[in-house]
N, C-alpha and C positions, 0 to 999 in steps of 0.2 A: 354313524358306520366308521368314519375316520377314526374316531376315539377307540372303538371296539378293534380296529385293525392294529392300532398303535399298541394297545394292550396285548394283543396276541403275538405281534412281532416282538414286544419288549420281553414277554415270558419266554418265547422261543429263543430269543437272541441271547438270554442270559445262559440257557442251557447250550447253546452252540458255543458261546464264547468260552465256557468253563472247560468244554471238551476240546477247544483249540488252544488251551494254554494261555488265555487271557488273563492278565493280572490287573487287579483293581484295588482300591482302598476301602471302598464301600459299596453297597447295593445302590445308594443314591446317585454316585458317579456313573454306575453302569446304566441305570434307567435314564439319567439325563444324556448320556452317550447314544444310547439307543434311540431315544426319542428325537434328538437332533439330527442323527443319522436318517431316520426315517422321514422327518419332515423335509430336510435337504435332498433326499433322493426322490421325492416326489416330481420336482422339477425335471431331474435327470431322466425319468421316465418319459415325460412330456417330450423333452428334447430329442430323445431317441425316437419317439413315435414320429415327430416331425421330420427329422432327418430320412427316416425310412420312407416316408411318403414322398419326400423329394426325389429319394432314388428311384422309388417305383413310379412317380410321374416322368422322370427324365429318361429312365431306361426300363426295359422289359426285364425284371429280375424275376427269378423264380421263389417259390416259397422257402425253399432251402437256403437260398442267398439272403433272402429277408430274414429269416432266422439266424443266420450267421452275422449279420451286419448288426442286428439287435443285439446279439450277445456281445459283440466286440465293442460296441458303442456303450451299452448299459454297463458292462464290467469296468470299462475305462473311467465313466463318469463316476461309477460307484467307489472305485479304488481312490479316486481323487477326494471324493467326499469324505470316506473313512480316514483316509490319511490326514486330511486337514483337521477333522473333529478330533482324531487322536492326538493330534499335535497340540490343540488348543485346550483340551480337558487334562487337567493336571492328574487326576487320581487313576489314571488309566494307563496301561501300557500293551501294546499289541504289535508283534513284529510284522514286518512286511509280508512274509509268507503266510501268516495267519490271517493278515488282512485279506490276501487274494481269497483264501478258503473262505473267510466269513462273507466276501462277496459273492463267491460261487454258490455257497448255500443259500444266501439271501435271494440270489436270481432264481434258483431252483423253487424256492419258496414262492417267490412273485409270479413264475410261470404256472406253479400249481394252483394259486388262487386264481390266476386269470382263467384257467381252464374251468375250475369250478363255477366262477361266475358266468362263463360263457355257455356252459351246459345247462343252466337254468333256464 
């Protein structure tokens, strides 16, 4: 299942990145970039879930507040991950504004996949 999700995110990611003005030297560097981002974003999702669970246990937060905290934490962790991966991979160049757009699109894709999994 993890391999299938990685393939889907990689194919969708290349399309999103091309649309956002992402510059790269080869498809190999893009695939490596997306796979490393995807693998490094898995712990970010878990950390976000843990922190939201702590907030929920310590105080009575509404569903809207839970979603807002999830959005803020997940996008913060994701921007950090994408920035670090962009810094270390040589054949890739993505501006900070495009990093934020990429993270927002990735967050929406993540929410959509969660909704699909929960509806089954």
